[in-house]
MARLUM-654041 format. One record per residue: residue number from 1; x, y negated, z of N, C-alpha, C in turn. Coordinates in pm, whole numbers. Example, Ala and Ser with C-alpha at 12.3 -4.5 7.8 and 13.67 -1.06 7.14 Angstrom:
// MARLUM-654041
+------+--------+--------+--------+--------+--------+--------+--------+--------+--------+
: resi :   n.xx :   n.yy :   n.zz :  ca.xx :  ca.yy :  ca.zz :   c.xx :   c.yy :   c.zz :
+------+--------+--------+--------+--------+--------+--------+--------+--------+--------+
:    1 :   1319 :    569 :    780 :   1230 :    450 :    780 :   1320 :    330 :    780 :
:    2 :   1285 :    225 :    708 :   1367 :    106 :    714 :   1290 :     -3 :    787 :
+------+--------+--------+--------+--------+--------+--------+--------+--------+--------+
END
This chain:
// MARLUM-654041
+------+--------+--------+--------+--------+--------+--------+--------+--------+--------+
: resi :   n.xx :   n.yy :   n.zz :  ca.xx :  ca.yy :  ca.zz :   c.xx :   c.yy :   c.zz :
+------+--------+--------+--------+--------+--------+--------+--------+--------+--------+
:    1 :     83 :    120 :      0 :      0 :      0 :      0 :     87 :   -126 :      0 :
:    2 :    203 :   -119 :     62 :    293 :   -235 :     66 :    336 :   -274 :    -76 :
:    3 :    361 :   -173 :   -159 :    403 :   -200 :   -296 :    295 :   -278 :   -371 :
:    4 :    171 :   -239 :   -348 :     59 :   -307 :   -414 :     51 :   -451 :   -367 :
:    5 :     74 :   -473 :   -238 :     70 :   -610 :   -185 :    180 :   -695 :   -249 :
:    6 :    296 :   -636 :   -266 :    407 :   -709 :   -329 :    372 :   -741 :   -474 :
:    7 :    321 :   -642 :   -546 :    282 :   -664 :   -685 :    170 :   -767 :   -696 :
:    8 :     74 :   -760 :   -605 :    -37 :   -857 :   -604 :     18 :   -998 :   -579 :
:    9 :    112 :  -1009 :   -486 :    172 :  -1138 :   -455 :    245 :  -1193 :   -578 :
:   10 :    322 :  -1107 :   -645 :    392 :  -1149 :   -766 :    293 :  -1201 :   -871 :
:   11 :    180 :  -1133 :   -879 :     77 :  -1173 :   -975 :     15 :  -1308 :   -936 :
:   12 :    -26 :  -1321 :   -812 :    -94 :  -1442 :   -767 :     -2 :  -1564 :   -767 :
:   13 :    123 :  -1544 :   -732 :    218 :  -1656 :   -727 :    285 :  -1682 :   -862 :
:   14 :    252 :  -1597 :   -959 :    314 :  -1606 :  -1091 :    466 :  -1612 :  -1078 :
:   15 :    518 :  -1527 :   -990 :    661 :  -1525 :   -961 :    741 :  -1451 :  -1068 :
:   16 :    672 :  -1384 :  -1155 :    740 :  -1311 :  -1262 :    654 :  -1314 :  -1387 :
:   17 :    710 :  -1280 :  -1498 :    635 :  -1277 :  -1623 :    529 :  -1167 :  -1621 :
:   18 :    421 :  -1193 :  -1691 :    310 :  -1098 :  -1693 :    352 :   -965 :  -1755 :
:   19 :    433 :   -969 :  -1860 :    476 :   -845 :  -1925 :    561 :   -761 :  -1829 :
:   20 :    646 :   -827 :  -1752 :    728 :   -755 :  -1655 :    638 :   -690 :  -1549 :
:   21 :    543 :   -766 :  -1501 :    452 :   -715 :  -1399 :    369 :   -598 :  -1454 :
:   22 :    324 :   -611 :  -1578 :    247 :   -503 :  -1640 :    333 :   -377 :  -1652 :
:   23 :    458 :   -394 :  -1689 :    549 :   -279 :  -1701 :    574 :   -216 :  -1564 :
:   24 :    591 :   -299 :  -1462 :    615 :   -247 :  -1326 :    494 :   -168 :  -1276 :
:   25 :    375 :   -220 :  -1302 :    253 :   -151 :  -1260 :    238 :    -19 :  -1335 :
:   26 :    264 :    -22 :  -1465 :    253 :    100 :  -1545 :    352 :    206 :  -1496 :
:   27 :    472 :    162 :  -1464 :    574 :    256 :  -1414 :    532 :    314 :  -1279 :
:   28 :    478 :    228 :  -1193 :    434 :    273 :  -1061 :    319 :    374 :  -1075 :
:   29 :    223 :    342 :  -1161 :    111 :    435 :  -1185 :    162 :    568 :  -1240 :
:   30 :    251 :    560 :  -1337 :    307 :    681 :  -1396 :    382 :    765 :  -1294 :
:   31 :    457 :    698 :  -1210 :    533 :    768 :  -1106 :    439 :    839 :  -1008 :
:   32 :    333 :    770 :   -970 :    234 :    832 :   -879 :    175 :    958 :   -943 :
:   33 :    139 :    947 :  -1069 :     78 :   1060 :  -1139 :    177 :   1176 :  -1153 :
:   34 :    301 :   1144 :  -1191 :    401 :   1250 :  -1210 :    430 :   1326 :  -1081 :
:   35 :    426 :   1256 :   -970 :    462 :   1319 :   -843 :    341 :   1362 :   -760 :
:   36 :    222 :   1348 :   -819 :    101 :   1392 :   -750 :     66 :   1308 :   -628 :
:   37 :    108 :   1184 :   -629 :     80 :   1093 :   -517 :    -48 :   1016 :   -549 :
:   38 :   -132 :   1003 :   -450 :   -256 :    927 :   -469 :   -222 :    781 :   -498 :
:   39 :   -288 :    727 :   -596 :   -265 :    587 :   -633 :   -334 :    498 :   -531 :
:   40 :   -262 :    401 :   -476 :   -325 :    309 :   -380 :   -445 :    240 :   -443 :
:   41 :   -554 :    224 :   -369 :   -679 :    172 :   -425 :   -667 :     38 :   -497 :
:   42 :   -594 :    -54 :   -444 :   -585 :   -187 :   -504 :   -505 :   -193 :   -633 :
:   43 :   -430 :    -88 :   -661 :   -344 :    -90 :   -779 :   -425 :    -89 :   -909 :
:   44 :   -535 :    -17 :   -909 :   -618 :    -14 :  -1029 :   -676 :   -151 :  -1060 :
:   45 :   -719 :   -221 :   -957 :   -773 :   -356 :   -978 :   -665 :   -449 :  -1031 :
:   46 :   -547 :   -439 :   -974 :   -436 :   -523 :  -1018 :   -398 :   -490 :  -1163 :
:   47 :   -393 :   -362 :  -1195 :   -361 :   -321 :  -1332 :   -463 :   -378 :  -1430 :
:   48 :   -588 :   -375 :  -1391 :   -695 :   -429 :  -1474 :   -678 :   -580 :  -1494 :
:   49 :   -654 :   -652 :  -1386 :   -638 :   -797 :  -1394 :   -518 :   -836 :  -1481 :
:   50 :   -408 :   -767 :  -1463 :   -287 :   -799 :  -1539 :   -307 :   -765 :  -1687 :
:   51 :   -371 :   -653 :  -1715 :   -396 :   -616 :  -1855 :   -485 :   -720 :  -1923 :
:   52 :   -579 :   -775 :  -1849 :   -665 :   -878 :  -1907 :   -587 :  -1008 :  -1933 :
:   53 :   -490 :  -1036 :  -1848 :   -406 :  -1154 :  -1869 :   -321 :  -1142 :  -1994 :
:   54 :   -281 :  -1021 :  -2025 :   -197 :  -1000 :  -2143 :   -281 :   -975 :  -2267 :
:   55 :   -410 :  -1003 :  -2254 :   -504 :   -989 :  -2367 :   -508 :   -846 :  -2420 :
:   56 :   -512 :   -750 :  -2329 :   -523 :   -610 :  -2367 :   -647 :   -544 :  -2307 :
:   57 :   -764 :   -606 :  -2320 :   -883 :   -544 :  -2260 :   -913 :   -406 :  -2320 :
:   58 :   -882 :   -388 :  -2449 :   -905 :   -258 :  -2512 :   -822 :   -150 :  -2445 :
:   59 :   -703 :   -188 :  -2400 :   -616 :    -94 :  -2330 :   -678 :    -53 :  -2197 :
:   60 :   -739 :   -149 :  -2130 :   -805 :   -121 :  -2002 :   -921 :    -24 :  -2024 :
:   61 :  -1002 :    -53 :  -2124 :  -1117 :     32 :  -2153 :  -1071 :    173 :  -2188 :
:   62 :   -970 :    183 :  -2272 :   -918 :    314 :  -2312 :   -863 :    389 :  -2191 :
:   63 :   -788 :    319 :  -2108 :   -730 :    382 :  -1989 :   -839 :    434 :  -1896 :
:   64 :   -942 :    353 :  -1873 :  -1049 :    396 :  -1784 :  -1123 :    517 :  -1841 :
:   65 :  -1142 :    520 :  -1972 :  -1207 :    636 :  -2034 :  -1119 :    761 :  -2024 :
:   66 :   -989 :    743 :  -2042 :   -897 :    857 :  -2035 :   -889 :    917 :  -1896 :
:   67 :   -909 :    834 :  -1795 :   -898 :    882 :  -1657 :  -1012 :    976 :  -1618 :
:   68 :  -1122 :    972 :  -1693 :  -1237 :   1059 :  -1668 :  -1276 :   1062 :  -1520 :
:   69 :  -1283 :    944 :  -1462 :  -1326 :    934 :  -1324 :  -1214 :    932 :  -1223 :
:   70 :  -1091 :    949 :  -1266 :   -979 :    953 :  -1174 :   -955 :    822 :  -1100 :
:   71 :   -998 :    713 :  -1158 :   -980 :    582 :  -1096 :  -1106 :    534 :  -1025 :
:   72 :  -1210 :    612 :  -1030 :  -1340 :    567 :   -980 :  -1336 :    524 :   -833 :
:   73 :  -1394 :    409 :   -809 :  -1415 :    361 :   -672 :  -1523 :    254 :   -678 :
:   74 :  -1593 :    238 :   -568 :  -1696 :    135 :   -562 :  -1633 :     -3 :   -580 :
:   75 :  -1514 :    -17 :   -526 :  -1442 :   -145 :   -536 :  -1409 :   -179 :   -681 :
:   76 :  -1362 :    -80 :   -757 :  -1328 :   -104 :   -897 :  -1454 :   -128 :   -979 :
:   77 :  -1559 :    -53 :   -953 :  -1685 :    -72 :  -1026 :  -1739 :   -213 :  -1002 :
:   78 :  -1734 :   -257 :   -879 :  -1780 :   -391 :   -845 :  -1694 :   -497 :   -914 :
:   79 :  -1565 :   -471 :   -922 :  -1473 :   -563 :   -989 :  -1504 :   -569 :  -1139 :
:   80 :  -1531 :   -455 :  -1199 :  -1567 :   -451 :  -1341 :  -1696 :   -529 :  -1366 :
:   81 :  -1789 :   -513 :  -1276 :  -1917 :   -585 :  -1287 :  -1894 :   -736 :  -1279 :
:   82 :  -1809 :   -777 :  -1185 :  -1777 :   -919 :  -1169 :  -1709 :   -975 :  -1295 :
:   83 :  -1615 :   -898 :  -1350 :  -1546 :   -942 :  -1472 :  -1644 :   -956 :  -1588 :
:   84 :  -1739 :   -865 :  -1597 :  -1839 :   -873 :  -1704 :  -1926 :   -996 :  -1685 :
:   85 :  -1965 :  -1022 :  -1562 :  -2049 :  -1139 :  -1533 :  -1978 :  -1268 :  -1572 :
:   86 :  -1846 :  -1273 :  -1549 :  -1767 :  -1392 :  -1583 :  -1738 :  -1401 :  -1732 :
:   87 :  -1760 :  -1291 :  -1805 :  -1731 :  -1290 :  -1948 :  -1587 :  -1251 :  -1979 :
:   88 :  -1514 :  -1205 :  -1878 :  -1374 :  -1168 :  -1897 :  -1357 :  -1029 :  -1958 :
:   89 :  -1457 :   -944 :  -1940 :  -1450 :   -808 :  -1993 :  -1592 :   -764 :  -2029 :
:   90 :  -1626 :   -779 :  -2155 :  -1762 :   -749 :  -2200 :  -1801 :   -605 :  -2170 :
:   91 :  -1707 :   -513 :  -2184 :  -1735 :   -372 :  -2161 :  -1751 :   -340 :  -2012 :
:   92 :  -1726 :   -438 :  -1928 :  -1732 :   -417 :  -1784 :  -1866 :   -364 :  -1736 :
:   93 :  -1975 :   -409 :  -1798 :  -2109 :   -361 :  -1758 :  -2119 :   -211 :  -1775 :
:   94 :  -2082 :   -165 :  -1894 :  -2095 :    -22 :  -1923 :  -1998 :     61 :  -1838 :
:   95 :  -1878 :     10 :  -1823 :  -1780 :     82 :  -1741 :  -1827 :     92 :  -1596 :
:   96 :  -1882 :    -17 :  -1544 :  -1931 :    -17 :  -1406 :  -2051 :     77 :  -1392 :
:   97 :  -2143 :     73 :  -1487 :  -2260 :    163 :  -1483 :  -2215 :    309 :  -1482 :
:   98 :  -2123 :    341 :  -1571 :  -2072 :    479 :  -1577 :  -2006 :    519 :  -1445 :
:   99 :  -1928 :    426 :  -1391 :  -1856 :    455 :  -1268 :  -1953 :    473 :  -1151 :
:  100 :  -2052 :    386 :  -1141 :  -2152 :    401 :  -1034 :  -2223 :    536 :  -1045 :
:  101 :  -2251 :    578 :  -1167 :  -2317 :    707 :  -1186 :  -2227 :    821 :  -1140 :
:  102 :  -2101 :    818 :  -1182 :  -2008 :    925 :  -1141 :  -1989 :    927 :   -990 :
:  103 :  -1994 :    810 :   -928 :  -1977 :    802 :   -783 :  -2104 :    839 :   -707 :
:  104 :  -2214 :    857 :   -780 :  -2341 :    887 :   -715 :  -2406 :    766 :   -651 :
:  105 :  -2364 :    648 :   -693 :  -2419 :    522 :   -639 :  -2536 :    478 :   -728 :
:  106 :  -2640 :    559 :   -726 :  -2753 :    537 :   -817 :  -2831 :    411 :   -783 :
:  107 :  -2834 :    374 :   -657 :  -2905 :    250 :   -622 :  -2836 :    129 :   -685 :
:  108 :  -2704 :    128 :   -684 :  -2631 :     16 :   -745 :  -2648 :     18 :   -897 :
:  109 :  -2646 :    138 :   -954 :  -2668 :    154 :  -1098 :  -2805 :     96 :  -1134 :
:  110 :  -2904 :    132 :  -1057 :  -3041 :     86 :  -1080 :  -3050 :    -67 :  -1067 :
:  111 :  -2986 :   -122 :   -967 :  -2988 :   -268 :   -948 :  -2921 :   -340 :  -1066 :
:  112 :  -2814 :   -281 :  -1118 :  -2748 :   -341 :  -1234 :  -2841 :   -340 :  -1355 :
:  113 :  -2910 :   -228 :  -1375 :  -3004 :   -221 :  -1487 :  -3113 :   -327 :  -1472 :
:  114 :  -3163 :   -342 :  -1352 :  -3265 :   -445 :  -1327 :  -3210 :   -585 :  -1357 :
:  115 :  -3088 :   -610 :  -1313 :  -3030 :   -743 :  -1334 :  -3012 :   -775 :  -1482 :
:  116 :  -2998 :   -672 :  -1564 :  -2984 :   -691 :  -1708 :  -3120 :   -689 :  -1779 :
:  117 :  -3230 :   -676 :  -1701 :  -3363 :   -676 :  -1758 :  -3406 :   -543 :  -1817 :
:  118 :  -3334 :   -439 :  -1787 :  -3366 :   -305 :  -1838 :  -3457 :   -234 :  -1736 :
:  119 :  -3580 :   -282 :  -1730 :  -3674 :   -240 :  -1627 :  -3711 :    -93 :  -1638 :
:  120 :  -3741 :    -49 :  -1758 :  -3784 :     90 :  -1776 :  -3671 :    187 :  -1740 :
:  121 :  -3550 :    157 :  -1786 :  -3436 :    244 :  -1752 :  -3410 :    243 :  -1602 :
:  122 :  -3425 :    127 :  -1540 :  -3404 :    118 :  -1395 :  -3509 :    200 :  -1321 :
:  123 :  -3632 :    192 :  -1367 :  -3739 :    269 :  -1303 :  -3717 :    419 :  -1321 :
:  124 :  -3673 :    458 :  -1439 :  -3644 :    600 :  -1463 :  -3531 :    647 :  -1372 :
:  125 :  -3430 :    565 :  -1356 :  -3318 :    598 :  -1268 :  -3368 :    613 :  -1124 :
:  126 :  -3452 :    520 :  -1081 :  -3505 :    524 :   -944 :  -3589 :    648 :   -921 :
:  127 :  -3669 :    684 :  -1020 :  -3753 :    804 :  -1006 :  -3667 :    931 :  -1007 :
:  128 :  -3575 :    938 :  -1102 :  -3492 :   1058 :  -1116 :  -3412 :   1086 :   -989 :
:  129 :  -3363 :    980 :   -926 :  -3279 :    997 :   -807 :  -3356 :    970 :   -677 :
:  130 :  -3486 :    955 :   -690 :  -3575 :    934 :   -574 :  -3523 :    823 :   -483 :
:  131 :  -3493 :    710 :   -544 :  -3440 :    596 :   -469 :  -3551 :    525 :   -393 :
:  132 :  -3526 :    498 :   -269 :  -3621 :    421 :   -189 :  -3559 :    290 :   -142 :
:  133 :  -3434 :    268 :   -178 :  -3363 :    150 :   -129 :  -3401 :     23 :   -205 :
:  134 :  -3464 :     37 :   -320 :  -3500 :    -81 :   -399 :  -3650 :   -105 :   -386 :
:  135 :  -3684 :   -225 :   -346 :  -3824 :   -262 :   -325 :  -3899 :   -259 :   -458 :
:  136 :  -4016 :   -196 :   -461 :  -4095 :   -193 :   -584 :  -4126 :   -332 :   -640 :
:  137 :  -4129 :   -431 :   -553 :  -4154 :   -567 :   -600 :  -4047 :   -612 :   -699 :
:  138 :  -3925 :   -564 :   -681 :  -3818 :   -601 :   -774 :  -3850 :   -549 :   -914 :
:  139 :  -3901 :   -427 :   -922 :  -3938 :   -371 :  -1052 :  -4055 :   -448 :  -1113 :
:  140 :  -4155 :   -474 :  -1031 :  -4273 :   -544 :  -1080 :  -4241 :   -687 :  -1124 :
:  141 :  -4160 :   -755 :  -1049 :  -4122 :   -892 :  -1085 :  -4047 :   -894 :  -1218 :
:  142 :  -3952 :   -803 :  -1232 :  -3875 :   -797 :  -1358 :  -3965 :   -757 :  -1474 :
:  143 :  -4058 :   -666 :  -1448 :  -4152 :   -625 :  -1554 :  -4240 :   -743 :  -1594 :
:  144 :  -4285 :   -821 :  -1498 :  -4368 :   -938 :  -1528 :  -4289 :  -1041 :  -1608 :
:  145 :  -4160 :  -1055 :  -1577 :  -4075 :  -1151 :  -1650 :  -4061 :  -1116 :  -1798 :
:  146 :  -4075 :   -989 :  -1831 :  -4060 :   -950 :  -1972 :  -4175 :  -1004 :  -2057 :
:  147 :  -4291 :  -1024 :  -1993 :  -4407 :  -1070 :  -2069 :  -4468 :   -960 :  -2154 :
:  148 :  -4420 :   -839 :  -2139 :  -4467 :   -725 :  -2217 :  -4569 :   -647 :  -2133 :
:  149 :  -4692 :   -646 :  -2181 :  -4799 :   -580 :  -2106 :  -4775 :   -431 :  -2089 :
:  150 :  -4724 :   -366 :  -2191 :  -4701 :   -221 :  -2182 :  -4597 :   -189 :  -2074 :
:  151 :  -4490 :   -265 :  -2072 :  -4387 :   -242 :  -1970 :  -4444 :   -270 :  -1832 :
:  152 :  -4513 :   -383 :  -1820 :  -4568 :   -418 :  -1689 :  -4666 :   -311 :  -1641 :
:  153 :  -4752 :   -265 :  -1730 :  -4853 :   -165 :  -1693 :  -4786 :    -35 :  -1650 :
:  154 :  -4686 :      8 :  -1725 :  -4616 :    132 :  -1690 :  -4549 :    120 :  -1553 :
:  155 :  -4483 :      9 :  -1531 :  -4415 :    -12 :  -1402 :  -4519 :    -22 :  -1291 :
:  156 :  -4627 :    -93 :  -1318 :  -4734 :   -109 :  -1220 :  -4790 :     26 :  -1176 :
:  157 :  -4815 :    112 :  -1273 :  -4872 :    244 :  -1241 :  -4779 :    325 :  -1153 :
:  158 :  -4652 :    326 :  -1186 :  -4556 :    401 :  -1106 :  -4547 :    342 :   -966 :
:  159 :  -4537 :    211 :   -959 :  -4525 :    146 :   -828 :  -4653 :    159 :   -746 :
:  160 :  -4766 :    157 :   -812 :  -4893 :    170 :   -741 :  -4901 :    304 :   -669 :
:  161 :  -4850 :    407 :   -733 :  -4849 :    539 :   -671 :  -4758 :    541 :   -548 :
:  162 :  -4654 :    460 :   -551 :  -4557 :    460 :   -442 :  -4601 :    374 :   -323 :
:  163 :  -4657 :    257 :   -352 :  -4685 :    161 :   -245 :  -4821 :     94 :   -263 :
:  164 :  -4923 :    170 :   -271 :  -5057 :    119 :   -299 :  -5098 :     -2 :   -213 :
:  165 :  -5083 :      0 :    -83 :  -5133 :   -112 :     -3 :  -5064 :   -246 :    -30 :
:  166 :  -4935 :   -245 :    -60 :  -4861 :   -370 :    -74 :  -4869 :   -428 :   -214 :
:  167 :  -4937 :   -364 :   -303 :  -4931 :   -403 :   -443 :  -5043 :   -499 :   -485 :
:  168 :  -5132 :   -530 :   -396 :  -5248 :   -612 :   -430 :  -5212 :   -744 :   -497 :
:  169 :  -5103 :   -806 :   -456 :  -5065 :   -935 :   -515 :  -5037 :   -924 :   -664 :
:  170 :  -5004 :   -805 :   -712 :  -4974 :   -788 :   -853 :  -5098 :   -760 :   -937 :
:  171 :  -5210 :   -739 :   -871 :  -5334 :   -720 :   -946 :  -5368 :   -845 :  -1027 :
:  172 :  -5338 :   -962 :   -972 :  -5362 :  -1087 :  -1044 :  -5277 :  -1091 :  -1171 :
:  173 :  -5152 :  -1053 :  -1159 :  -5065 :  -1049 :  -1276 :  -5118 :   -951 :  -1380 :
:  174 :  -5164 :   -837 :  -1335 :  -5216 :   -737 :  -1427 :  -5339 :   -791 :  -1500 :
:  175 :  -5427 :   -858 :  -1427 :  -5547 :   -915 :  -1491 :  -5507 :  -1022 :  -1594 :
:  176 :  -5406 :  -1102 :  -1563 :  -5360 :  -1204 :  -1656 :  -5304 :  -1139 :  -1783 :
:  177 :  -5227 :  -1033 :  -1767 :  -5173 :   -962 :  -1883 :  -5286 :   -897 :  -1964 :
:  178 :  -5386 :   -844 :  -1896 :  -5501 :   -786 :  -1966 :  -5572 :   -892 :  -2050 :
:  179 :  -5588 :  -1010 :  -1993 :  -5654 :  -1119 :  -2066 :  -5574 :  -1157 :  -2189 :
:  180 :  -5442 :  -1164 :  -2175 :  -5356 :  -1196 :  -2290 :  -5367 :  -1088 :  -2398 :
:  181 :  -5371 :   -964 :  -2355 :  -5382 :   -854 :  -2451 :  -5516 :   -863 :  -2526 :
:  182 :  -5623 :   -888 :  -2453 :  -5754 :   -899 :  -2517 :  -5757 :  -1014 :  -2617 :
:  183 :  -5693 :  -1127 :  -2583 :  -5687 :  -1240 :  -2675 :  -5608 :  -1202 :  -2800 :
:  184 :  -5500 :  -1128 :  -2782 :  -5419 :  -1086 :  -2896 :  -5497 :   -993 :  -2987 :
:  185 :  -5573 :   -903 :  -2928 :  -5652 :   -807 :  -3007 :  -5761 :   -881 :  -3085 :
:  186 :  -5826 :   -977 :  -3020 :  -5932 :  -1053 :  -3086 :  -5875 :  -1139 :  -3199 :
:  187 :  -5756 :  -1191 :  -3180 :  -5694 :  -1275 :  -3283 :  -5661 :  -1192 :  -3407 :
:  188 :  -5621 :  -1068 :  -3386 :  -5586 :   -979 :  -3497 :  -5712 :   -934 :  -3570 :
:  189 :  -5819 :   -909 :  -3494 :  -5944 :   -859 :  -3553 :  -6012 :   -969 :  -3625 :
+------+--------+--------+--------+--------+--------+--------+--------+--------+--------+
END
């Protein structure tokens, strides 16, 4: 862990060239792998950050795919998600989703899907893994935001089965969507 702290310090203080730091990290990672030593947790994050500085995001993506879960950690997945949110690594969303799935962090996977507006996929994930950690209101709110009656109705039906008493406030939304649908049908006819 001390080595990672030193490398992190070199990175943050810009005490050495990025290419040198990238080479040092690659050598350290390679040495750990060759000798069967567990890679310190922070090293993967540092390797990712340095690779992005050297404009090698494709290398990061390739490396993460080649590891087949060997680098997986909640910390790294969260970091990938943050990088994607900032626009520093577009593939970060997919990499984080895959990593959360491999780690069995289905609630976080589901929350990410919701944050991206993928309501149906999030609901399927929640049902498949029997998640109770995410409030049904989150699904209903996101479904209502889509403005799509079919999506809202599907989500409503699933959520109604789960939490019938608390869902009354969404009946108004459902009636509003029904009215819009009827207007659309009449306009077409």
